[in-house]
Backbone as a chain_set.jsonl record, in Angstrom:
{"seq": "XXXXXXXXXXXXXXXXXXXXXXXXXXXXXXXXXXXXXXXXXXXXXXXXXXXXXXXXXXXXXXXXXXXXXXXXXXXXXXXXXXXXXXXXXXXXXXXXXXXXXXXXXXXXXXXXXXXXXXXXXXXXXXXXXXXXXXXXXXXXXXXXXXXXXXXXXXXXXX", "coords": {"N": [[25.282, 130.166, -44.443], [24.653, 127.341, -42.636], [24.94, 123.876, -42.084], [23.544, 121.614, -39.988], [24.71, 118.69, -38.586], [24.051, 115.533, -37.335], [25.369, 112.913, -35.486], [24.612, 109.565, -35.195], [24.674, 106.884, -33.064], [24.502, 103.486, -33.564], [22.431, 101.546, -31.684], [22.243, 98.437, -30.233], [20.291, 95.766, -28.985], [21.287, 93.255, -28.459], [24.165, 91.124, -29.039], [25.277, 90.784, -32.368], [25.663, 88.135, -34.689], [27.621, 87.045, -37.372], [26.557, 84.792, -39.688], [25.803, 81.857, -41.668], [23.171, 80.465, -42.153], [20.85, 78.044, -43.155], [17.427, 78.56, -43.623], [13.814, 78.823, -43.224], [11.674, 81.193, -44.31], [8.572, 82.427, -43.543], [6.029, 84.188, -45.051], [3.522, 86.837, -44.488], [1.24, 85.559, -45.52], [1.772, 83.001, -44.954], [3.331, 81.58, -46.728], [6.098, 79.583, -47.669], [9.562, 80.491, -47.916], [12.762, 79.785, -48.981], [15.674, 80.724, -47.303], [18.867, 82.233, -46.487], [20.209, 82.897, -43.514], [22.034, 85.687, -42.627], [22.857, 87.41, -40.605], [22.484, 87.042, -37.133], [20.929, 87.402, -34.03], [19.955, 87.381, -30.565], [17.721, 88.909, -30.558], [16.913, 89.387, -33.18], [17.205, 89.122, -36.842], [18.86, 89.064, -40.087], [18.217, 88.697, -43.508], [18.904, 87.97, -46.943], [16.512, 88.434, -49.467], [14.179, 88.058, -52.132], [11.593, 88.414, -51.791], [8.816, 90.511, -51.463], [8.438, 92.352, -48.722], [7.129, 94.485, -46.34], [8.013, 96.989, -43.911], [6.855, 96.296, -40.687], [5.364, 94.089, -41.326], [4.294, 90.834, -40.357], [6.156, 87.928, -39.897], [7.605, 84.607, -40.004], [10.363, 82.735, -38.912], [11.981, 79.781, -39.624], [14.321, 77.702, -38.155], [16.886, 75.235, -38.114], [17.222, 73.211, -35.279], [15.996, 75.041, -33.663], [13.37, 75.721, -34.434], [10.208, 77.233, -35.337], [10.106, 80.754, -35.315], [8.353, 83.538, -34.504], [8.311, 86.799, -36.003], [8.85, 90.35, -36.734], [9.026, 92.477, -39.512], [11.417, 94.991, -39.714], [12.937, 96.518, -41.386], [13.54, 96.934, -44.915], [15.732, 96.772, -47.505], [17.771, 97.043, -50.37], [17.366, 94.38, -51.299], [17.356, 92.91, -48.982], [16.11, 91.95, -45.763], [15.494, 93.102, -42.471], [14.654, 91.823, -39.369], [12.862, 91.668, -36.266], [12.631, 89.513, -33.518], [9.56, 88.447, -32.094], [9.479, 87.299, -29.633], [12.341, 87.272, -27.861], [15.187, 85.196, -28.594], [16.426, 82.831, -26.34], [19.581, 82.184, -24.66], [20.124, 79.46, -24.974], [18.592, 78.677, -27.242], [19.69, 80.348, -29.19], [22.324, 79.423, -29.236], [21.813, 76.773, -30.029], [20.807, 77.211, -32.611], [23.053, 78.237, -33.907], [24.77, 76.11, -33.771], [23.51, 74.038, -35.035], [23.211, 71.723, -37.697], [22.491, 72.273, -41.076], [19.564, 71.099, -42.618], [19.189, 69.017, -45.371], [17.258, 68.262, -48.285], [16.293, 64.887, -48.896], [17.415, 62.725, -51.468], [15.189, 60.94, -52.856], [15.105, 59.248, -55.023], [17.597, 58.0, -55.099], [17.407, 56.495, -52.79], [15.363, 54.715, -53.433], [16.511, 53.277, -55.51], [18.525, 52.013, -54.113], [17.297, 50.103, -52.549], [16.77, 46.618, -52.016], [15.249, 44.27, -54.296], [11.833, 43.392, -53.75], [11.046, 40.345, -52.148], [9.601, 37.472, -53.786], [6.401, 36.408, -52.961], [4.822, 33.481, -51.818], [1.617, 32.337, -52.612], [-0.821, 31.71, -50.23], [-3.175, 29.272, -49.717], [-6.639, 29.586, -48.844], [-7.521, 28.15, -45.949], [-9.714, 28.01, -44.342], [-12.938, 26.959, -43.179], [-15.895, 26.678, -45.245], [-18.138, 29.484, -45.571], [-20.893, 28.985, -44.85], [-20.67, 26.813, -43.149], [-19.116, 27.827, -41.04], [-20.916, 29.768, -40.091], [-22.978, 28.124, -39.176], [-21.682, 26.784, -37.067], [-21.118, 28.9, -35.271], [-23.741, 29.773, -34.712], [-24.802, 27.441, -33.533], [-23.147, 27.216, -31.237], [-23.892, 29.543, -29.897], [-26.611, 29.003, -29.353], [-26.32, 26.761, -27.695], [-25.021, 27.949, -25.539], [-27.012, 29.681, -24.554], [-28.926, 27.757, -23.818], [-27.57, 26.454, -21.74], [-27.367, 28.563, -19.937], [-30.083, 29.02, -19.322], [-30.767, 26.573, -18.188], [-29.114, 26.603, -15.915], [-30.24, 28.766, -14.566], [-32.788, 27.719, -13.981], [-32.082, 25.653, -12.224], [-31.07, 27.109, -10.07], [-33.322, 28.463, -9.275], [-34.926, 26.554, -8.052]], "CA": [[24.369, 129.086, -44.269], [25.33, 126.201, -42.036], [24.152, 122.634, -42.038], [23.795, 120.897, -38.738], [24.735, 117.241, -38.788], [24.018, 114.779, -36.08], [25.88, 111.558, -35.601], [23.837, 108.631, -34.393], [25.323, 105.614, -32.812], [23.535, 102.402, -33.638], [22.333, 100.844, -30.412], [21.65, 97.11, -30.4], [19.924, 95.134, -27.72], [22.104, 92.06, -28.238], [25.288, 90.95, -29.96], [24.935, 90.233, -33.672], [26.624, 87.136, -35.161], [27.608, 86.777, -38.812], [26.369, 83.354, -39.875], [25.238, 81.439, -42.956], [22.278, 79.387, -41.732], [19.668, 77.808, -43.976], [16.185, 78.71, -42.878], [12.582, 78.997, -43.985], [10.954, 82.404, -43.946], [7.16, 82.375, -43.935], [5.497, 85.544, -45.18], [2.24, 87.001, -43.788], [0.267, 84.581, -46.035], [2.319, 81.722, -44.501], [4.026, 80.908, -47.825], [7.501, 79.392, -47.305], [10.631, 80.973, -48.796], [14.074, 79.357, -48.503], [16.574, 81.862, -47.104], [20.104, 82.005, -45.751], [20.333, 83.943, -42.493], [23.401, 86.2, -42.645], [23.111, 87.969, -39.273], [21.552, 86.489, -36.153], [21.127, 87.771, -32.627], [18.835, 86.877, -29.78], [16.555, 89.772, -30.764], [16.504, 89.519, -34.57], [18.014, 88.511, -37.899], [18.876, 89.707, -41.406], [18.305, 87.724, -44.598], [18.644, 88.466, -48.292], [15.34, 87.798, -50.054], [13.517, 88.807, -53.202], [10.194, 88.517, -51.388], [8.419, 91.865, -51.089], [7.9, 92.461, -47.375], [7.249, 95.864, -45.89], [8.2, 97.18, -42.471], [5.632, 96.074, -39.924], [4.767, 92.795, -41.691], [4.62, 89.734, -39.451], [6.708, 86.765, -40.583], [8.114, 83.584, -39.099], [11.615, 82.157, -39.394], [12.246, 78.428, -39.153], [15.748, 77.373, -38.129], [17.218, 73.911, -37.584], [17.626, 73.237, -33.885], [15.232, 76.05, -32.921], [11.958, 75.668, -34.807], [9.623, 78.453, -35.894], [10.216, 81.925, -34.448], [7.626, 84.666, -35.081], [9.097, 88.042, -36.046], [8.25, 91.485, -37.431], [9.981, 93.147, -40.394], [11.684, 96.369, -39.294], [13.499, 97.257, -42.521], [13.824, 96.233, -46.156], [16.531, 97.608, -48.402], [18.789, 96.366, -51.18], [17.113, 92.941, -51.384], [17.535, 92.276, -47.675], [15.189, 92.418, -44.736], [15.888, 92.984, -41.078], [13.473, 91.502, -38.563], [13.039, 91.513, -34.828], [11.818, 88.43, -32.992], [8.519, 88.893, -31.168], [9.977, 86.817, -28.339], [13.787, 87.075, -28.064], [15.736, 83.855, -28.395], [17.279, 82.677, -25.166], [20.95, 81.736, -24.978], [20.089, 78.072, -25.426], [18.097, 78.61, -28.621], [20.673, 81.0, -30.053], [23.434, 78.48, -29.361], [21.33, 75.637, -30.828], [20.714, 77.647, -34.008], [24.386, 78.423, -34.473], [25.477, 74.825, -33.816], [22.737, 73.051, -35.792], [23.577, 71.51, -39.093], [21.354, 72.513, -41.949], [18.941, 69.903, -43.165], [19.083, 69.012, -46.827], [16.265, 67.288, -48.722], [16.811, 63.599, -49.316], [17.164, 62.328, -52.844], [14.447, 59.693, -52.718], [15.425, 58.357, -56.146], [18.732, 57.185, -54.695], [16.95, 55.542, -51.789], [14.575, 53.683, -54.104], [17.449, 52.436, -56.257], [19.366, 51.273, -53.184], [16.539, 49.048, -51.883], [16.759, 45.359, -52.736], [13.921, 43.955, -54.798], [10.969, 42.728, -52.787], [11.003, 38.914, -52.455], [8.321, 36.95, -54.268], [5.67, 35.721, -51.907], [3.97, 32.388, -52.254], [0.234, 32.535, -52.21], [-1.289, 30.704, -49.284], [-4.586, 29.028, -49.976], [-7.528, 29.816, -47.713], [-7.831, 26.835, -45.358], [-10.872, 28.109, -43.476], [-14.141, 26.25, -43.623], [-16.798, 27.553, -46.006], [-18.887, 30.448, -44.774], [-22.116, 28.429, -44.277], [-20.273, 25.931, -42.038], [-18.72, 28.699, -39.929], [-22.127, 30.381, -39.568], [-23.686, 27.081, -38.418], [-20.958, 26.529, -35.816], [-21.326, 30.042, -34.384], [-25.144, 29.742, -34.285], [-24.953, 26.306, -32.62], [-22.506, 27.54, -29.967], [-24.708, 30.554, -29.236], [-27.804, 28.328, -28.846], [-25.907, 25.914, -26.568], [-24.737, 28.836, -24.408], [-28.302, 30.106, -24.003], [-29.553, 26.604, -23.161], [-26.864, 26.234, -20.486], [-27.733, 29.654, -19.033], [-31.451, 28.811, -18.888], [-30.757, 25.412, -17.276], [-28.503, 27.038, -14.648], [-31.212, 29.632, -13.894], [-33.842, 26.824, -13.444], [-31.554, 24.94, -11.053], [-30.931, 28.064, -8.985], [-34.67, 28.871, -8.856], [-35.521, 25.462, -7.26]], "C": [[25.13, 127.883, -43.729], [24.37, 125.011, -41.976], [24.533, 121.901, -40.763], [23.726, 119.399, -39.023], [24.759, 116.569, -37.433], [24.533, 113.378, -36.356], [25.077, 110.663, -34.665], [24.615, 107.336, -34.25], [24.259, 104.528, -32.816], [23.568, 101.623, -32.32], [21.616, 99.522, -30.644], [21.373, 96.525, -29.038], [20.781, 93.914, -27.411], [23.167, 91.951, -29.321], [24.835, 90.271, -31.245], [26.049, 89.303, -34.123], [26.485, 86.983, -36.67], [27.578, 85.27, -38.997], [25.948, 83.099, -41.314], [24.374, 80.211, -42.659], [21.102, 79.272, -42.684], [18.432, 77.919, -43.1], [14.998, 78.812, -43.814], [11.863, 80.22, -43.443], [9.52, 82.258, -44.441], [6.609, 83.797, -43.918], [4.144, 85.647, -44.475], [1.135, 86.061, -44.281], [0.698, 83.149, -45.725], [2.955, 80.917, -45.631], [5.498, 80.775, -47.447], [8.46, 79.92, -48.371], [11.955, 80.505, -48.195], [14.994, 80.572, -48.427], [17.86, 81.375, -46.44], [20.269, 83.185, -44.797], [21.799, 84.39, -42.459], [23.804, 86.811, -41.308], [22.056, 87.416, -38.339], [21.934, 86.992, -34.774], [19.934, 87.223, -31.864], [17.569, 87.709, -30.007], [16.118, 89.904, -32.218], [17.463, 88.871, -35.549], [17.935, 89.352, -39.163], [19.05, 88.63, -42.451], [18.172, 88.437, -45.939], [17.422, 87.716, -48.846], [14.768, 88.682, -51.14], [12.036, 88.974, -52.889], [9.896, 89.943, -50.945], [7.754, 91.844, -49.717], [8.143, 93.876, -46.889], [7.409, 95.919, -44.38], [6.854, 97.067, -41.764], [4.974, 94.742, -40.232], [5.211, 91.725, -40.697], [5.017, 88.523, -40.271], [7.102, 85.735, -39.532], [9.364, 82.988, -39.732], [11.79, 80.78, -38.774], [13.728, 78.124, -39.269], [15.935, 75.975, -37.56], [17.699, 74.066, -36.149], [16.833, 74.206, -33.027], [13.738, 75.912, -33.189], [11.511, 77.004, -35.37], [9.665, 79.584, -34.865], [9.462, 83.082, -35.102], [8.438, 85.954, -34.973], [8.311, 89.121, -36.792], [9.346, 92.143, -38.257], [10.157, 94.578, -39.912], [12.324, 97.193, -40.404], [13.651, 96.329, -43.718], [14.554, 97.198, -47.069], [17.531, 96.732, -49.132], [18.607, 94.853, -51.203], [17.328, 92.2, -50.083], [16.482, 92.813, -46.716], [15.81, 92.197, -43.365], [14.629, 92.783, -40.254], [13.847, 91.42, -37.093], [12.112, 90.399, -34.355], [10.771, 88.994, -32.037], [8.862, 88.469, -29.749], [11.466, 86.539, -28.536], [14.206, 85.625, -27.82], [16.565, 83.849, -27.113], [18.66, 82.216, -25.596], [20.958, 80.331, -25.553], [19.65, 77.952, -26.871], [19.079, 79.247, -29.591], [21.861, 80.063, -30.293], [23.029, 77.291, -30.233], [21.264, 76.004, -32.303], [22.093, 77.731, -34.647], [25.16, 77.103, -34.58], [24.765, 73.79, -34.672], [23.279, 72.927, -37.203], [22.328, 71.704, -39.924], [20.848, 71.194, -42.503], [18.833, 70.053, -44.67], [18.022, 67.997, -47.225], [16.934, 65.996, -49.178], [16.504, 63.368, -50.78], [16.505, 60.96, -52.787], [14.72, 58.724, -53.866], [16.602, 57.451, -55.806], [18.313, 56.128, -53.69], [16.162, 54.406, -52.432], [15.496, 52.733, -54.851], [18.261, 51.555, -55.33], [18.623, 50.124, -52.503], [16.594, 47.766, -52.703], [15.349, 45.058, -53.245], [13.122, 43.177, -53.754], [10.883, 41.239, -53.147], [9.612, 38.486, -52.92], [7.665, 36.165, -53.145], [4.827, 34.608, -52.513], [2.556, 32.666, -51.789], [-0.184, 31.373, -51.324], [-2.775, 30.521, -49.524], [-5.383, 29.224, -48.69], [-7.964, 28.463, -47.17], [-9.022, 26.898, -44.413], [-12.037, 27.321, -44.075], [-15.014, 27.211, -44.409], [-17.672, 28.397, -45.067], [-20.134, 29.821, -44.124], [-21.816, 27.479, -43.118], [-19.9, 26.779, -40.821], [-19.931, 29.35, -39.284], [-22.92, 29.37, -38.734], [-23.017, 26.81, -37.083], [-21.193, 27.66, -34.829], [-22.753, 30.038, -33.85], [-25.37, 28.627, -33.284], [-24.332, 26.59, -31.261], [-23.309, 28.585, -29.197], [-25.952, 29.915, -28.623], [-27.461, 27.464, -27.638], [-25.613, 26.767, -25.335], [-26.022, 29.314, -23.76], [-28.983, 28.949, -23.268], [-28.897, 26.335, -21.817], [-27.229, 27.316, -19.478], [-29.14, 29.46, -18.488], [-31.517, 27.629, -17.912], [-30.164, 25.801, -15.919], [-29.496, 27.918, -13.876], [-32.339, 28.788, -13.278], [-33.356, 26.092, -12.206], [-31.438, 25.864, -9.863], [-32.312, 28.474, -8.43], [-35.331, 27.81, -7.976], [-35.027, 25.411, -5.88]], "O": [[26.133, 127.463, -44.305], [23.156, 125.162, -41.835], [25.703, 121.613, -40.513], [22.773, 118.92, -39.636], [25.432, 117.023, -36.508], [24.164, 112.748, -37.348], [24.894, 110.978, -33.489], [25.138, 106.787, -35.22], [23.235, 104.648, -32.143], [24.61, 101.113, -31.909], [20.512, 99.494, -31.189], [22.105, 96.75, -28.075], [20.985, 93.572, -26.246], [23.086, 92.591, -30.369], [24.091, 89.291, -31.205], [27.23, 89.617, -33.971], [25.382, 86.812, -37.188], [28.463, 84.558, -38.523], [25.76, 84.04, -42.086], [24.788, 79.073, -42.884], [20.435, 80.261, -42.988], [18.406, 77.427, -41.972], [15.151, 78.879, -45.034], [11.492, 80.274, -42.27], [9.287, 81.996, -45.621], [6.706, 84.51, -42.92], [3.663, 84.658, -43.922], [0.189, 85.79, -43.542], [0.066, 82.196, -46.179], [3.104, 79.701, -45.512], [6.097, 81.733, -46.96], [8.2, 79.809, -49.569], [12.243, 80.791, -47.033], [15.082, 81.354, -49.374], [17.93, 80.267, -45.909], [20.446, 84.326, -45.226], [22.697, 83.567, -42.283], [24.97, 86.737, -40.921], [20.881, 87.326, -38.695], [23.106, 87.005, -34.401], [19.011, 86.664, -32.457], [16.468, 87.263, -29.684], [15.059, 90.473, -32.484], [18.4, 88.172, -35.163], [17.077, 90.224, -39.302], [19.907, 87.756, -42.322], [17.413, 89.399, -46.059], [17.324, 86.497, -48.702], [14.861, 89.908, -51.073], [11.308, 89.612, -53.65], [10.636, 90.517, -50.146], [6.628, 91.366, -49.577], [9.249, 94.402, -47.017], [6.992, 95.009, -43.664], [5.857, 97.655, -42.183], [4.107, 94.299, -39.478], [6.358, 91.713, -40.252], [4.324, 88.133, -41.211], [6.952, 85.961, -38.331], [9.413, 82.765, -40.942], [11.752, 80.627, -37.553], [14.321, 78.268, -40.338], [15.229, 75.574, -36.634], [18.494, 74.955, -35.846], [16.969, 74.206, -31.803], [12.933, 75.98, -32.261], [12.327, 77.807, -35.824], [9.307, 79.397, -33.701], [9.884, 83.566, -36.153], [9.152, 86.176, -33.996], [7.269, 88.859, -37.392], [10.459, 92.345, -37.773], [9.178, 95.3, -39.721], [12.267, 98.423, -40.378], [13.859, 95.124, -43.576], [14.069, 98.289, -47.368], [18.071, 95.785, -48.561], [19.59, 94.115, -51.133], [17.469, 90.978, -50.086], [16.025, 93.95, -46.829], [16.548, 91.238, -43.139], [13.646, 93.502, -40.431], [14.991, 91.142, -36.733], [10.945, 90.347, -34.745], [11.057, 89.908, -31.263], [8.577, 89.183, -28.787], [11.821, 85.65, -29.31], [13.656, 84.932, -26.963], [17.322, 84.785, -26.855], [18.879, 81.895, -26.764], [21.696, 80.035, -26.493], [20.258, 77.215, -27.647], [19.28, 78.74, -30.695], [22.34, 79.932, -31.42], [23.806, 76.849, -31.08], [21.626, 75.195, -33.158], [22.273, 77.338, -35.799], [26.09, 76.988, -35.378], [25.355, 72.762, -35.006], [23.739, 73.895, -37.809], [21.23, 71.334, -39.508], [21.626, 70.293, -42.814], [18.43, 71.101, -45.173], [17.891, 66.965, -46.568], [18.012, 66.019, -49.773], [15.451, 63.77, -51.273], [17.186, 59.94, -52.681], [14.581, 57.513, -53.701], [16.614, 56.277, -56.175], [18.802, 54.999, -53.727], [16.286, 53.255, -52.014], [15.288, 51.519, -54.832], [18.652, 50.453, -55.717], [19.267, 49.246, -51.928], [16.481, 47.802, -53.928], [14.368, 45.543, -52.682], [13.68, 42.401, -52.978], [10.673, 40.898, -54.31], [8.596, 39.05, -52.513], [8.307, 35.36, -52.471], [4.209, 34.767, -53.566], [2.341, 33.176, -50.69], [0.069, 30.209, -51.635], [-3.54, 31.485, -49.535], [-4.861, 29.049, -47.589], [-8.684, 27.718, -47.836], [-9.311, 25.909, -43.739], [-12.107, 27.061, -45.276], [-14.891, 28.426, -44.259], [-17.896, 28.035, -43.912], [-20.408, 30.096, -42.956], [-22.625, 27.354, -42.199], [-20.319, 26.482, -39.702], [-19.982, 29.479, -38.061], [-23.473, 29.728, -37.694], [-23.697, 26.625, -36.073], [-21.444, 27.399, -33.652], [-22.963, 30.275, -32.661], [-26.056, 28.831, -32.282], [-24.917, 26.248, -30.234], [-23.395, 28.516, -27.971], [-26.318, 30.244, -27.495], [-28.214, 27.429, -26.665], [-25.917, 26.362, -24.213], [-26.115, 29.349, -22.533], [-29.558, 29.154, -22.199], [-29.587, 26.02, -20.848], [-27.384, 27.027, -18.291], [-29.376, 29.711, -17.306], [-32.244, 27.685, -16.921], [-30.667, 25.368, -14.882], [-29.579, 27.819, -12.652], [-32.803, 29.093, -12.179], [-34.107, 25.92, -11.247], [-31.689, 25.438, -8.736], [-32.438, 28.791, -7.248], [-36.232, 28.15, -7.209], [-35.441, 24.546, -5.108]]}, "num_chains": 1, "name": "protein.A"}
């Protein structure tokens, strides 16, 4: 009894780069999951994740310097998923992803503490005329404008 064995050579469409890039993986329900991309190429990526995603699922990967890239899961094993981009990254986007610095959330508490206290403002009294006076002035000006228009029309008609 003999067993035939076949050796398969893994064929890749593009060069794979070992990286450690922070990213956001969005699952088919568009829920965000923070991930660290470990392998990146122009045609796909590999990330460790505890999110249950099956082969064929459509996801999206957000990377600093690149933006959101739609992809499809091609394998999941040992807590990692491999995905292929629906539209391959060009050289420029691949380079931007590898050179971008990861964005970290700001600690807003530190920013609030660092701001100087807001200066006290003096209250300014309302120096406008009372409402009934303002209404009388507007009404009087409107009536005078109509009277001038009617007088001009009478002079032109003669």
